TINU-889799 format. One record per residue (C-alpha): x, y, z. Coordinates in Angstrom, 1 decimal, always signed. Last residue first. Layout:
BEGIN
<rec><x>X</x><y>Y</y><z>Z</z></rec>
...
//
This chain:
BEGIN
<rec><x>+60.5</x><y>+116.7</y><z>+77.5</z></rec>
<rec><x>+60.8</x><y>+120.3</y><z>+76.2</z></rec>
<rec><x>+57.8</x><y>+120.1</y><z>+73.9</z></rec>
<rec><x>+55.2</x><y>+117.6</y><z>+75.1</z></rec>
<rec><x>+55.5</x><y>+114.0</y><z>+74.2</z></rec>
<rec><x>+54.5</x><y>+112.5</y><z>+77.5</z></rec>
<rec><x>+51.7</x><y>+115.2</y><z>+77.7</z></rec>
<rec><x>+50.0</x><y>+114.1</y><z>+74.5</z></rec>
<rec><x>+46.7</x><y>+115.3</y><z>+75.9</z></rec>
<rec><x>+44.8</x><y>+112.0</y><z>+75.5</z></rec>
<rec><x>+47.8</x><y>+110.0</y><z>+76.6</z></rec>
<rec><x>+48.4</x><y>+111.9</y><z>+79.9</z></rec>
<rec><x>+44.7</x><y>+112.0</y><z>+80.7</z></rec>
<rec><x>+44.3</x><y>+108.3</y><z>+80.0</z></rec>
<rec><x>+47.2</x><y>+107.5</y><z>+82.3</z></rec>
<rec><x>+45.7</x><y>+109.8</y><z>+84.9</z></rec>
<rec><x>+42.4</x><y>+108.1</y><z>+84.7</z></rec>
<rec><x>+44.1</x><y>+104.8</y><z>+85.3</z></rec>
<rec><x>+46.1</x><y>+106.2</y><z>+88.3</z></rec>
<rec><x>+43.0</x><y>+107.8</y><z>+89.9</z></rec>
<rec><x>+41.9</x><y>+111.3</y><z>+89.2</z></rec>
<rec><x>+41.1</x><y>+113.3</y><z>+92.4</z></rec>
<rec><x>+37.8</x><y>+114.4</y><z>+93.9</z></rec>
<rec><x>+38.3</x><y>+117.9</y><z>+95.5</z></rec>
<rec><x>+39.0</x><y>+118.5</y><z>+99.2</z></rec>
<rec><x>+42.8</x><y>+118.5</y><z>+99.2</z></rec>
<rec><x>+42.9</x><y>+120.4</y><z>+95.8</z></rec>
<rec><x>+41.2</x><y>+123.5</y><z>+97.3</z></rec>
<rec><x>+38.6</x><y>+125.7</y><z>+95.7</z></rec>
<rec><x>+37.0</x><y>+127.3</y><z>+98.8</z></rec>
<rec><x>+33.6</x><y>+126.0</y><z>+99.9</z></rec>
<rec><x>+29.9</x><y>+127.0</y><z>+99.8</z></rec>
<rec><x>+29.7</x><y>+129.6</y><z>+97.0</z></rec>
<rec><x>+28.7</x><y>+133.2</y><z>+97.0</z></rec>
<rec><x>+27.1</x><y>+135.5</y><z>+94.4</z></rec>
<rec><x>+24.1</x><y>+133.9</y><z>+92.7</z></rec>
<rec><x>+24.3</x><y>+132.1</y><z>+89.4</z></rec>
<rec><x>+26.0</x><y>+133.0</y><z>+86.2</z></rec>
<rec><x>+25.2</x><y>+131.2</y><z>+82.9</z></rec>
<rec><x>+26.6</x><y>+133.9</y><z>+80.7</z></rec>
<rec><x>+28.4</x><y>+136.7</y><z>+82.7</z></rec>
<rec><x>+27.3</x><y>+139.9</y><z>+84.5</z></rec>
<rec><x>+29.5</x><y>+142.0</y><z>+86.7</z></rec>
<rec><x>+27.9</x><y>+145.4</y><z>+86.7</z></rec>
<rec><x>+30.5</x><y>+148.1</y><z>+87.4</z></rec>
<rec><x>+29.6</x><y>+151.4</y><z>+89.1</z></rec>
<rec><x>+31.9</x><y>+154.2</y><z>+88.1</z></rec>
<rec><x>+34.5</x><y>+156.5</y><z>+89.6</z></rec>
<rec><x>+35.7</x><y>+154.8</y><z>+92.7</z></rec>
<rec><x>+35.1</x><y>+151.2</y><z>+92.0</z></rec>
<rec><x>+33.7</x><y>+149.1</y><z>+94.9</z></rec>
<rec><x>+36.0</x><y>+147.1</y><z>+97.1</z></rec>
<rec><x>+36.3</x><y>+143.3</y><z>+97.4</z></rec>
<rec><x>+36.5</x><y>+142.8</y><z>+93.7</z></rec>
<rec><x>+34.6</x><y>+139.8</y><z>+92.4</z></rec>
<rec><x>+36.1</x><y>+136.3</y><z>+92.3</z></rec>
<rec><x>+34.8</x><y>+134.5</y><z>+89.2</z></rec>
<rec><x>+34.8</x><y>+130.7</y><z>+89.3</z></rec>
<rec><x>+35.4</x><y>+129.3</y><z>+85.9</z></rec>
<rec><x>+34.5</x><y>+126.7</y><z>+83.2</z></rec>
<rec><x>+30.7</x><y>+126.5</y><z>+83.6</z></rec>
<rec><x>+30.3</x><y>+129.6</y><z>+85.7</z></rec>
<rec><x>+30.3</x><y>+130.0</y><z>+89.5</z></rec>
<rec><x>+30.3</x><y>+133.5</y><z>+91.1</z></rec>
<rec><x>+32.5</x><y>+134.5</y><z>+94.1</z></rec>
<rec><x>+32.1</x><y>+137.2</y><z>+96.7</z></rec>
<rec><x>+31.4</x><y>+135.0</y><z>+99.7</z></rec>
<rec><x>+34.0</x><y>+132.4</y><z>+98.6</z></rec>
<rec><x>+36.9</x><y>+134.9</y><z>+98.6</z></rec>
<rec><x>+37.4</x><y>+134.8</y><z>+102.3</z></rec>
<rec><x>+37.7</x><y>+131.0</y><z>+102.4</z></rec>
<rec><x>+40.5</x><y>+130.9</y><z>+99.7</z></rec>
<rec><x>+40.4</x><y>+130.3</y><z>+96.0</z></rec>
<rec><x>+42.9</x><y>+128.4</y><z>+93.8</z></rec>
<rec><x>+44.5</x><y>+126.6</y><z>+96.7</z></rec>
<rec><x>+46.9</x><y>+123.7</y><z>+96.1</z></rec>
<rec><x>+47.7</x><y>+121.1</y><z>+98.7</z></rec>
<rec><x>+50.8</x><y>+120.0</y><z>+100.6</z></rec>
<rec><x>+52.2</x><y>+123.5</y><z>+100.4</z></rec>
<rec><x>+55.8</x><y>+124.4</y><z>+99.6</z></rec>
<rec><x>+57.5</x><y>+127.5</y><z>+101.3</z></rec>
<rec><x>+60.7</x><y>+125.6</y><z>+102.1</z></rec>
<rec><x>+60.7</x><y>+122.2</y><z>+100.3</z></rec>
<rec><x>+58.7</x><y>+119.2</y><z>+101.5</z></rec>
<rec><x>+60.4</x><y>+115.9</y><z>+102.4</z></rec>
<rec><x>+62.4</x><y>+113.5</y><z>+100.3</z></rec>
<rec><x>+59.9</x><y>+110.6</y><z>+99.7</z></rec>
<rec><x>+61.4</x><y>+108.1</y><z>+97.3</z></rec>
<rec><x>+59.5</x><y>+106.3</y><z>+94.6</z></rec>
<rec><x>+61.7</x><y>+103.3</y><z>+93.5</z></rec>
<rec><x>+61.5</x><y>+102.0</y><z>+90.0</z></rec>
<rec><x>+60.3</x><y>+98.4</y><z>+90.1</z></rec>
<rec><x>+58.3</x><y>+98.8</y><z>+86.9</z></rec>
<rec><x>+61.3</x><y>+97.9</y><z>+84.6</z></rec>
<rec><x>+59.3</x><y>+96.1</y><z>+81.9</z></rec>
<rec><x>+58.6</x><y>+99.3</y><z>+80.1</z></rec>
<rec><x>+59.4</x><y>+102.3</y><z>+82.3</z></rec>
<rec><x>+57.4</x><y>+104.9</y><z>+80.5</z></rec>
<rec><x>+53.7</x><y>+104.2</y><z>+81.0</z></rec>
<rec><x>+53.7</x><y>+102.3</y><z>+84.3</z></rec>
<rec><x>+56.3</x><y>+104.7</y><z>+85.8</z></rec>
<rec><x>+54.2</x><y>+107.7</y><z>+84.5</z></rec>
<rec><x>+51.1</x><y>+106.4</y><z>+86.2</z></rec>
<rec><x>+52.9</x><y>+105.7</y><z>+89.5</z></rec>
<rec><x>+54.4</x><y>+109.2</y><z>+89.5</z></rec>
<rec><x>+51.1</x><y>+110.8</y><z>+88.8</z></rec>
<rec><x>+49.5</x><y>+108.8</y><z>+91.6</z></rec>
<rec><x>+52.1</x><y>+110.1</y><z>+94.0</z></rec>
<rec><x>+51.4</x><y>+113.6</y><z>+92.8</z></rec>
<rec><x>+47.8</x><y>+113.2</y><z>+93.8</z></rec>
<rec><x>+45.5</x><y>+114.8</y><z>+91.3</z></rec>
<rec><x>+42.9</x><y>+117.5</y><z>+90.9</z></rec>
<rec><x>+41.1</x><y>+118.4</y><z>+87.7</z></rec>
<rec><x>+40.8</x><y>+122.1</y><z>+86.8</z></rec>
<rec><x>+38.3</x><y>+124.9</y><z>+86.9</z></rec>
<rec><x>+39.9</x><y>+128.2</y><z>+86.0</z></rec>
<rec><x>+39.7</x><y>+131.0</y><z>+88.5</z></rec>
<rec><x>+38.8</x><y>+134.3</y><z>+86.8</z></rec>
<rec><x>+39.8</x><y>+137.3</y><z>+89.0</z></rec>
<rec><x>+37.7</x><y>+140.4</y><z>+88.8</z></rec>
<rec><x>+38.7</x><y>+144.0</y><z>+88.5</z></rec>
<rec><x>+36.7</x><y>+144.7</y><z>+85.3</z></rec>
<rec><x>+33.8</x><y>+143.3</y><z>+83.3</z></rec>
<rec><x>+35.9</x><y>+140.5</y><z>+81.8</z></rec>
<rec><x>+34.1</x><y>+138.2</y><z>+79.4</z></rec>
<rec><x>+36.0</x><y>+139.5</y><z>+76.3</z></rec>
<rec><x>+39.4</x><y>+138.6</y><z>+77.6</z></rec>
<rec><x>+38.2</x><y>+135.5</y><z>+79.5</z></rec>
<rec><x>+38.0</x><y>+133.3</y><z>+76.4</z></rec>
<rec><x>+41.7</x><y>+134.1</y><z>+75.7</z></rec>
<rec><x>+42.8</x><y>+133.0</y><z>+79.2</z></rec>
<rec><x>+40.6</x><y>+129.9</y><z>+79.1</z></rec>
<rec><x>+42.1</x><y>+128.9</y><z>+75.7</z></rec>
<rec><x>+45.5</x><y>+129.5</y><z>+77.3</z></rec>
<rec><x>+45.0</x><y>+127.1</y><z>+80.2</z></rec>
<rec><x>+43.4</x><y>+124.5</y><z>+77.9</z></rec>
<rec><x>+46.4</x><y>+124.5</y><z>+75.5</z></rec>
<rec><x>+48.9</x><y>+124.5</y><z>+78.4</z></rec>
<rec><x>+47.3</x><y>+121.4</y><z>+79.8</z></rec>
<rec><x>+45.7</x><y>+121.4</y><z>+83.3</z></rec>
<rec><x>+46.5</x><y>+120.4</y><z>+86.8</z></rec>
<rec><x>+45.3</x><y>+121.0</y><z>+90.4</z></rec>
<rec><x>+47.6</x><y>+119.6</y><z>+93.0</z></rec>
<rec><x>+47.7</x><y>+117.1</y><z>+95.8</z></rec>
<rec><x>+50.5</x><y>+116.1</y><z>+98.2</z></rec>
<rec><x>+49.8</x><y>+113.0</y><z>+100.3</z></rec>
<rec><x>+53.1</x><y>+111.1</y><z>+99.5</z></rec>
<rec><x>+55.2</x><y>+114.2</y><z>+100.3</z></rec>
<rec><x>+58.3</x><y>+115.7</y><z>+98.6</z></rec>
<rec><x>+58.4</x><y>+113.2</y><z>+95.8</z></rec>
<rec><x>+61.5</x><y>+111.8</y><z>+94.1</z></rec>
<rec><x>+61.4</x><y>+109.2</y><z>+91.3</z></rec>
<rec><x>+64.4</x><y>+107.0</y><z>+92.0</z></rec>
<rec><x>+65.0</x><y>+106.1</y><z>+89.3</z></rec>
<rec><x>+66.2</x><y>+104.2</y><z>+86.3</z></rec>
<rec><x>+67.7</x><y>+107.1</y><z>+84.4</z></rec>
<rec><x>+64.7</x><y>+107.2</y><z>+82.1</z></rec>
<rec><x>+62.4</x><y>+107.3</y><z>+85.1</z></rec>
<rec><x>+64.2</x><y>+110.3</y><z>+86.6</z></rec>
<rec><x>+64.1</x><y>+112.2</y><z>+83.3</z></rec>
<rec><x>+60.4</x><y>+111.5</y><z>+83.0</z></rec>
<rec><x>+59.7</x><y>+112.6</y><z>+86.5</z></rec>
<rec><x>+61.4</x><y>+116.0</y><z>+86.0</z></rec>
<rec><x>+59.7</x><y>+116.5</y><z>+82.6</z></rec>
<rec><x>+56.3</x><y>+115.8</y><z>+84.2</z></rec>
<rec><x>+56.8</x><y>+117.9</y><z>+87.4</z></rec>
<rec><x>+56.9</x><y>+121.3</y><z>+85.9</z></rec>
<rec><x>+60.1</x><y>+123.3</y><z>+85.3</z></rec>
<rec><x>+59.2</x><y>+124.0</y><z>+81.6</z></rec>
<rec><x>+55.6</x><y>+123.2</y><z>+81.0</z></rec>
<rec><x>+54.4</x><y>+119.7</y><z>+80.6</z></rec>
<rec><x>+51.5</x><y>+120.0</y><z>+83.0</z></rec>
<rec><x>+50.4</x><y>+123.5</y><z>+83.7</z></rec>
<rec><x>+50.0</x><y>+123.6</y><z>+87.4</z></rec>
<rec><x>+47.4</x><y>+126.0</y><z>+88.8</z></rec>
<rec><x>+45.3</x><y>+128.8</y><z>+87.3</z></rec>
<rec><x>+44.4</x><y>+132.4</y><z>+88.0</z></rec>
<rec><x>+43.1</x><y>+134.8</y><z>+85.4</z></rec>
<rec><x>+43.2</x><y>+138.5</y><z>+86.1</z></rec>
<rec><x>+41.3</x><y>+141.6</y><z>+85.1</z></rec>
<rec><x>+41.8</x><y>+145.2</y><z>+84.0</z></rec>
<rec><x>+39.4</x><y>+147.1</y><z>+81.7</z></rec>
<rec><x>+41.4</x><y>+149.9</y><z>+80.0</z></rec>
<rec><x>+40.6</x><y>+153.6</y><z>+80.6</z></rec>
<rec><x>+38.0</x><y>+155.6</y><z>+78.6</z></rec>
<rec><x>+35.2</x><y>+155.4</y><z>+81.2</z></rec>
<rec><x>+37.6</x><y>+156.3</y><z>+84.1</z></rec>
<rec><x>+39.5</x><y>+153.6</y><z>+85.9</z></rec>
<rec><x>+40.2</x><y>+153.8</y><z>+89.6</z></rec>
<rec><x>+38.8</x><y>+150.5</y><z>+90.6</z></rec>
<rec><x>+40.3</x><y>+148.9</y><z>+87.5</z></rec>
<rec><x>+43.8</x><y>+149.9</y><z>+88.6</z></rec>
<rec><x>+43.1</x><y>+148.6</y><z>+92.0</z></rec>
<rec><x>+42.0</x><y>+145.2</y><z>+90.6</z></rec>
<rec><x>+45.2</x><y>+145.0</y><z>+88.5</z></rec>
<rec><x>+47.4</x><y>+146.0</y><z>+91.3</z></rec>
<rec><x>+45.8</x><y>+143.5</y><z>+93.6</z></rec>
<rec><x>+46.4</x><y>+140.7</y><z>+91.1</z></rec>
<rec><x>+50.1</x><y>+141.7</y><z>+90.8</z></rec>
<rec><x>+50.3</x><y>+141.8</y><z>+94.6</z></rec>
<rec><x>+49.1</x><y>+138.3</y><z>+94.7</z></rec>
<rec><x>+51.7</x><y>+137.3</y><z>+92.2</z></rec>
<rec><x>+54.4</x><y>+139.0</y><z>+94.3</z></rec>
<rec><x>+53.3</x><y>+137.1</y><z>+97.4</z></rec>
<rec><x>+53.3</x><y>+133.8</y><z>+95.5</z></rec>
<rec><x>+56.9</x><y>+134.4</y><z>+94.4</z></rec>
<rec><x>+58.0</x><y>+135.4</y><z>+97.9</z></rec>
<rec><x>+56.7</x><y>+132.4</y><z>+99.6</z></rec>
<rec><x>+53.8</x><y>+131.2</y><z>+101.8</z></rec>
<rec><x>+51.0</x><y>+132.9</y><z>+99.8</z></rec>
<rec><x>+47.4</x><y>+132.5</y><z>+101.0</z></rec>
<rec><x>+46.2</x><y>+132.4</y><z>+97.3</z></rec>
<rec><x>+48.8</x><y>+134.0</y><z>+94.9</z></rec>
<rec><x>+50.5</x><y>+130.5</y><z>+94.6</z></rec>
<rec><x>+47.6</x><y>+129.4</y><z>+92.5</z></rec>
<rec><x>+49.0</x><y>+131.7</y><z>+89.9</z></rec>
<rec><x>+48.2</x><y>+134.8</y><z>+87.8</z></rec>
<rec><x>+48.0</x><y>+135.6</y><z>+84.2</z></rec>
<rec><x>+47.1</x><y>+139.4</y><z>+84.0</z></rec>
<rec><x>+44.6</x><y>+140.4</y><z>+81.4</z></rec>
<rec><x>+44.5</x><y>+144.0</y><z>+80.1</z></rec>
<rec><x>+41.7</x><y>+145.4</y><z>+77.9</z></rec>
<rec><x>+41.0</x><y>+148.4</y><z>+75.7</z></rec>
<rec><x>+44.5</x><y>+150.0</y><z>+75.5</z></rec>
<rec><x>+44.4</x><y>+153.8</y><z>+75.5</z></rec>
<rec><x>+48.2</x><y>+154.4</y><z>+75.4</z></rec>
<rec><x>+48.7</x><y>+156.0</y><z>+78.8</z></rec>
<rec><x>+46.5</x><y>+153.5</y><z>+80.5</z></rec>
<rec><x>+48.1</x><y>+150.5</y><z>+79.0</z></rec>
<rec><x>+51.6</x><y>+151.8</y><z>+79.7</z></rec>
<rec><x>+50.7</x><y>+152.6</y><z>+83.3</z></rec>
<rec><x>+49.2</x><y>+149.1</y><z>+83.9</z></rec>
<rec><x>+52.2</x><y>+147.4</y><z>+82.2</z></rec>
<rec><x>+54.6</x><y>+149.4</y><z>+84.4</z></rec>
<rec><x>+52.6</x><y>+148.4</y><z>+87.4</z></rec>
<rec><x>+53.1</x><y>+144.8</y><z>+86.4</z></rec>
<rec><x>+56.8</x><y>+145.4</y><z>+86.1</z></rec>
<rec><x>+56.9</x><y>+146.9</y><z>+89.6</z></rec>
<rec><x>+55.2</x><y>+143.8</y><z>+91.1</z></rec>
<rec><x>+56.4</x><y>+140.8</y><z>+89.1</z></rec>
<rec><x>+59.6</x><y>+142.1</y><z>+87.7</z></rec>
<rec><x>+61.1</x><y>+144.4</y><z>+90.4</z></rec>
<rec><x>+59.6</x><y>+142.4</y><z>+93.3</z></rec>
<rec><x>+60.7</x><y>+139.2</y><z>+91.6</z></rec>
<rec><x>+64.2</x><y>+140.6</y><z>+91.5</z></rec>
<rec><x>+64.5</x><y>+141.9</y><z>+95.0</z></rec>
<rec><x>+63.5</x><y>+138.6</y><z>+96.5</z></rec>
<rec><x>+66.8</x><y>+136.9</y><z>+95.5</z></rec>
<rec><x>+66.9</x><y>+133.5</y><z>+97.4</z></rec>
<rec><x>+63.1</x><y>+133.2</y><z>+97.7</z></rec>
<rec><x>+62.7</x><y>+134.0</y><z>+94.0</z></rec>
<rec><x>+65.1</x><y>+131.3</y><z>+93.1</z></rec>
<rec><x>+63.3</x><y>+128.8</y><z>+95.4</z></rec>
<rec><x>+59.9</x><y>+129.6</y><z>+94.0</z></rec>
<rec><x>+60.6</x><y>+129.7</y><z>+90.3</z></rec>
<rec><x>+58.1</x><y>+132.1</y><z>+88.7</z></rec>
<rec><x>+59.7</x><y>+135.3</y><z>+87.5</z></rec>
<rec><x>+57.0</x><y>+136.8</y><z>+85.4</z></rec>
<rec><x>+55.8</x><y>+137.7</y><z>+81.9</z></rec>
<rec><x>+52.3</x><y>+136.6</y><z>+81.0</z></rec>
<rec><x>+50.5</x><y>+140.0</y><z>+80.6</z></rec>
<rec><x>+48.1</x><y>+139.6</y><z>+77.7</z></rec>
<rec><x>+47.6</x><y>+143.2</y><z>+76.6</z></rec>
<rec><x>+44.7</x><y>+144.1</y><z>+74.3</z></rec>
<rec><x>+44.0</x><y>+147.0</y><z>+71.9</z></rec>
<rec><x>+47.6</x><y>+147.8</y><z>+71.1</z></rec>
<rec><x>+48.4</x><y>+151.0</y><z>+69.0</z></rec>
<rec><x>+51.2</x><y>+152.1</y><z>+71.3</z></rec>
<rec><x>+52.0</x><y>+149.3</y><z>+73.8</z></rec>
<rec><x>+55.5</x><y>+148.8</y><z>+72.3</z></rec>
<rec><x>+56.6</x><y>+152.4</y><z>+73.0</z></rec>
<rec><x>+55.3</x><y>+152.6</y><z>+76.6</z></rec>
<rec><x>+56.7</x><y>+149.1</y><z>+77.4</z></rec>
<rec><x>+60.2</x><y>+150.2</y><z>+76.1</z></rec>
<rec><x>+60.0</x><y>+153.4</y><z>+78.3</z></rec>
<rec><x>+59.0</x><y>+151.4</y><z>+81.3</z></rec>
<rec><x>+62.0</x><y>+149.1</y><z>+81.1</z></rec>
<rec><x>+61.4</x><y>+146.8</y><z>+84.2</z></rec>
<rec><x>+59.0</x><y>+144.7</y><z>+82.1</z></rec>
<rec><x>+61.9</x><y>+143.8</y><z>+79.8</z></rec>
<rec><x>+62.1</x><y>+143.8</y><z>+76.1</z></rec>
<rec><x>+63.6</x><y>+142.1</y><z>+73.1</z></rec>
<rec><x>+61.1</x><y>+142.2</y><z>+70.2</z></rec>
<rec><x>+58.7</x><y>+140.0</y><z>+68.3</z></rec>
<rec><x>+56.3</x><y>+141.1</y><z>+65.5</z></rec>
<rec><x>+53.7</x><y>+138.7</y><z>+64.2</z></rec>
<rec><x>+51.1</x><y>+139.9</y><z>+61.6</z></rec>
<rec><x>+53.4</x><y>+139.1</y><z>+58.7</z></rec>
<rec><x>+53.6</x><y>+135.4</y><z>+59.7</z></rec>
<rec><x>+56.4</x><y>+133.9</y><z>+57.6</z></rec>
<rec><x>+59.1</x><y>+134.7</y><z>+60.2</z></rec>
<rec><x>+57.0</x><y>+132.8</y><z>+62.8</z></rec>
<rec><x>+59.5</x><y>+130.0</y><z>+63.6</z></rec>
<rec><x>+62.5</x><y>+132.2</y><z>+63.0</z></rec>
<rec><x>+61.2</x><y>+134.7</y><z>+65.5</z></rec>
<rec><x>+60.7</x><y>+131.9</y><z>+68.1</z></rec>
<rec><x>+64.2</x><y>+130.8</y><z>+67.6</z></rec>
<rec><x>+65.6</x><y>+134.3</y><z>+68.2</z></rec>
<rec><x>+63.3</x><y>+135.0</y><z>+71.1</z></rec>
<rec><x>+64.5</x><y>+131.8</y><z>+72.8</z></rec>
<rec><x>+68.1</x><y>+133.0</y><z>+72.6</z></rec>
<rec><x>+67.3</x><y>+136.6</y><z>+73.6</z></rec>
<rec><x>+65.2</x><y>+135.9</y><z>+76.7</z></rec>
<rec><x>+64.1</x><y>+139.4</y><z>+77.7</z></rec>
<rec><x>+60.6</x><y>+138.9</y><z>+76.1</z></rec>
<rec><x>+58.2</x><y>+141.0</y><z>+74.0</z></rec>
<rec><x>+55.5</x><y>+139.9</y><z>+71.6</z></rec>
<rec><x>+53.4</x><y>+142.0</y><z>+69.3</z></rec>
<rec><x>+50.5</x><y>+140.2</y><z>+67.6</z></rec>
<rec><x>+48.6</x><y>+142.1</y><z>+64.8</z></rec>
<rec><x>+45.2</x><y>+141.5</y><z>+63.2</z></rec>
<rec><x>+44.5</x><y>+138.4</y><z>+65.2</z></rec>
<rec><x>+43.9</x><y>+135.4</y><z>+62.9</z></rec>
<rec><x>+42.6</x><y>+133.0</y><z>+65.5</z></rec>
<rec><x>+45.3</x><y>+130.5</y><z>+64.6</z></rec>
<rec><x>+47.9</x><y>+133.2</y><z>+65.1</z></rec>
<rec><x>+46.3</x><y>+134.0</y><z>+68.4</z></rec>
<rec><x>+46.5</x><y>+130.3</y><z>+69.4</z></rec>
<rec><x>+50.2</x><y>+130.1</y><z>+68.6</z></rec>
<rec><x>+51.1</x><y>+133.4</y><z>+70.4</z></rec>
<rec><x>+49.1</x><y>+132.5</y><z>+73.5</z></rec>
<rec><x>+50.9</x><y>+129.1</y><z>+73.4</z></rec>
<rec><x>+54.3</x><y>+130.8</y><z>+73.3</z></rec>
<rec><x>+53.4</x><y>+133.2</y><z>+76.2</z></rec>
<rec><x>+52.1</x><y>+130.4</y><z>+78.4</z></rec>
<rec><x>+55.3</x><y>+128.3</y><z>+78.1</z></rec>
<rec><x>+57.5</x><y>+131.4</y><z>+78.2</z></rec>
<rec><x>+58.9</x><y>+133.0</y><z>+75.1</z></rec>
<rec><x>+56.1</x><y>+135.6</y><z>+74.8</z></rec>
<rec><x>+56.7</x><y>+137.0</y><z>+78.3</z></rec>
<rec><x>+54.5</x><y>+140.0</y><z>+77.6</z></rec>
<rec><x>+52.0</x><y>+139.5</y><z>+74.8</z></rec>
<rec><x>+50.7</x><y>+142.7</y><z>+73.0</z></rec>
<rec><x>+47.5</x><y>+142.2</y><z>+70.9</z></rec>
<rec><x>+46.2</x><y>+144.3</y><z>+68.0</z></rec>
<rec><x>+42.6</x><y>+143.2</y><z>+67.6</z></rec>
<rec><x>+40.4</x><y>+143.5</y><z>+64.4</z></rec>
<rec><x>+40.6</x><y>+139.8</y><z>+63.5</z></rec>
<rec><x>+40.3</x><y>+138.7</y><z>+67.2</z></rec>
<rec><x>+36.5</x><y>+139.0</y><z>+67.5</z></rec>
<rec><x>+36.0</x><y>+136.5</y><z>+64.7</z></rec>
<rec><x>+32.3</x><y>+136.6</y><z>+63.8</z></rec>
//
């Protein structure tokens, strides 16, 4: 049975990398109605043209800061997939007021609109940078998770189920490392790295969004789904891309330029404190809420679940990494060198 055929879904940030893929996959899953909002007028125009033949797709200009607009567009929705955010670390660091307004107050506006309009489920797309944040952007994403969990802790029986999904780097997305490396290789180098020992978790946008959609009906309320992802060394990614893209010119320099302000050498998708209240599933870890719900007792039960508590945090510096040959295969298999926007 197709669970989506009876669902009216609102996507915030529909023009972003995650938002566009959510839209594409929901069209394939034949959702009853898909409403998308974004404040990027140009991208929204092109996206509207692309889906003009889909009668179940309706795209609108809108901003998370406009609570009245959110209230109107949420009417009749069963599910909200909240993907809109300001995400660039340096820009958020320079103008912290804006990510506070969008990522924190905007998320609260989504919660209020969902509650007022009787939405069934709300999923917040979070980030690895929410774990032990070292910058403004990560701090606002952590606060977004906390708002979702708190909203669920105070829900009554008829209120929405609120949950979050946390994942790391989406390879090939706008602003990610692959398009940057590709451009540098095409120009003959150098390929610039901040640190030779830097590690990251990675996944494709298709996989990230599939896990978001799968979590919608798994959510019991207040939890954070942490997607399992392969780990890589950024240095190995640079070497793999040089071998694949440089042709005979494999002498392209890899230059170490030093870490940026607020940048970690490794990626955390779960911290030490969270391990004691975490369940492991096939494709996820599930971080359970730290505090009990106020008005009702929630039983967090999932297919294939084990006992609560795992041994170690989910950290890219202590996970096995793909080697250069495995990375080359991963890039080819997932068409990442031909991804949109490269």
